[in-house]
C-alpha positions in Angstrom: -8.0 -34.4 104.2 -10.6 -35.7 106.6 -13.0 -38.5 105.6 -16.5 -38.3 107.1 -18.3 -41.7 107.6 -21.9 -41.9 108.6 -23.3 -44.4 111.0 -26.8 -45.6 109.8 -29.8 -46.0 112.0 -29.5 -49.7 111.9 -25.8 -49.6 113.0 -26.4 -47.2 115.9 -26.7 -48.9 119.3 -27.9 -47.4 122.6 -24.6 -46.5 124.5 -22.6 -45.7 121.4 -20.4 -42.6 122.0 -18.3 -40.2 120.0 -16.3 -37.0 120.7 -15.2 -33.9 119.0 -12.7 -31.4 120.3 -12.2 -27.7 119.5 -10.3 -24.7 121.0 -11.8 -21.2 121.1 -9.6 -18.6 119.5 -10.2 -14.9 119.2 -10.7 -15.4 115.4 -13.4 -18.0 116.0 -15.1 -15.6 118.5 -15.1 -12.8 116.0 -16.2 -14.9 113.1 -19.1 -16.4 115.2 -20.2 -12.8 116.1 -20.1 -11.8 112.5 -22.1 -14.8 111.3 -24.7 -14.7 114.1 -25.0 -11.0 114.5 -24.5 -11.2 118.3 -22.1 -8.4 119.0 -22.6 -8.3 122.7 -19.5 -6.5 124.1 -19.0 -9.3 126.7 -17.8 -11.4 123.8 -15.9 -8.8 121.7 -14.7 -6.0 124.0 -12.0 -7.0 126.5 -12.2 -3.7 128.4 -16.0 -4.0 128.8 -15.8 -7.7 129.6 -13.4 -6.9 132.5 -16.3 -5.0 134.2 -18.7 -8.0 134.1 -19.1 -10.9 136.5 -16.8 -13.0 134.3 -13.9 -10.5 134.4 -12.9 -11.3 130.8 -14.4 -12.1 127.4 -16.5 -15.1 127.0 -17.8 -17.1 124.1 -21.3 -17.0 122.9 -23.3 -19.8 124.5 -24.4 -21.0 121.0 -20.8 -21.4 119.9 -20.7 -24.4 122.3 -24.1 -25.4 120.9 -22.7 -25.2 117.4 -20.0 -27.7 118.3 -22.7 -30.2 119.2 -24.2 -29.6 115.8 -20.8 -30.2 114.2 -20.3 -33.4 116.2 -23.7 -34.8 115.2 -23.2 -33.9 111.5 -19.6 -35.2 111.2 -19.1 -37.9 113.8 -22.3 -39.5 115.2 -24.4 -40.2 113.3 -22.4 -38.2 110.7 -23.1 -37.1 107.1 -26.8 -37.2 106.2 -28.0 -36.6 109.8 -31.0 -34.3 110.2 -31.0 -32.3 113.4 -34.5 -32.2 114.8 -34.2 -30.7 118.2 -31.9 -29.8 121.1 -32.4 -29.1 124.8 -29.4 -27.2 126.2 -28.3 -26.0 129.7 -25.4 -23.7 129.9 -23.4 -24.4 133.1 -20.3 -22.3 132.9 -18.6 -19.7 130.6 -16.2 -20.6 127.9 -13.2 -18.3 127.8 -10.6 -17.6 125.1 -8.1 -20.5 124.7 -10.5 -23.0 126.4 -10.5 -26.3 124.7 -13.9 -27.9 124.6 -14.8 -31.6 124.1 -18.2 -32.6 122.9 -19.3 -36.1 124.0 -22.3 -37.7 122.3 -23.9 -40.7 123.9 -26.8 -42.6 122.2 -29.7 -42.6 124.8 -32.6 -44.1 122.8 -33.6 -45.2 119.4 -37.2 -44.2 118.3 -39.3 -45.0 115.3 -38.8 -43.3 111.9 -35.0 -43.4 112.2 -35.1 -41.0 115.2 -32.3 -41.1 117.7 -32.1 -39.3 121.1 -28.5 -38.4 122.0 -27.2 -37.1 125.3 -24.9 -34.1 124.6 -22.1 -33.0 127.0 -19.6 -30.3 126.5 -16.6 -30.1 128.9 -13.6 -27.8 129.0 -10.0 -28.7 129.4 -10.5 -29.0 133.2 -13.2 -31.6 132.7 -15.8 -29.1 133.9 -19.3 -29.3 132.4 -19.9 -26.3 130.1 -23.1 -27.4 128.4 -25.4 -30.4 129.0 -28.4 -31.4 127.0 -30.2 -33.9 124.8 -30.5 -33.9 121.0 -32.9 -35.6 118.7 -31.8 -36.4 115.2 -33.0 -38.4 112.2 -30.1 -40.8 111.4 -29.2 -41.7 107.9 -30.5 -44.9 106.5 -27.8 -45.3 103.9 -24.0 -45.5 104.6 -22.0 -42.6 103.2 -18.3 -41.9 103.2 -16.9 -38.7 101.8 -14.1 -36.2 102.0 -14.9 -33.2 104.3 -15.1 -30.0 102.2 -12.1 -27.8 102.5 -13.2 -24.4 103.9 -11.6 -21.2 102.5 -9.1 -19.3 104.6 -10.9 -16.3 106.2 -9.2 -13.3 107.6 -10.5 -10.7 110.0 -10.4 -7.0 109.2 
């Protein structure tokens, strides 16, 4: 089981970094469509996607954005983090079987436990997929807990 450990506002230093890695599977693509309600055929219909400028299915842009949220909530600052805002720029499509790495870099510490974090998502070829900046409220108390175990979900 994975243990999640928060980094408090006092512990955080400008320049701190953290990463999270995740691969896009068809199951993830379908589940994200189901949860978000975004059923654009460019994401879900291989035949339709072949007729687009991408030539194949691509992930929802916000799937990549959700990985940033996951990294903030579980890695830096971690449990207890409150996500206040995000600026995102989508640079290239994410395709099935791509492996993305989210890199968080602390840019600035503000008053009231606010932290500005540069967010970068790259694919397995080290190409920039998403760039942006997040603002979070970091926890003030240290916490360490087991990550909840998610239920197995099947499609269909």
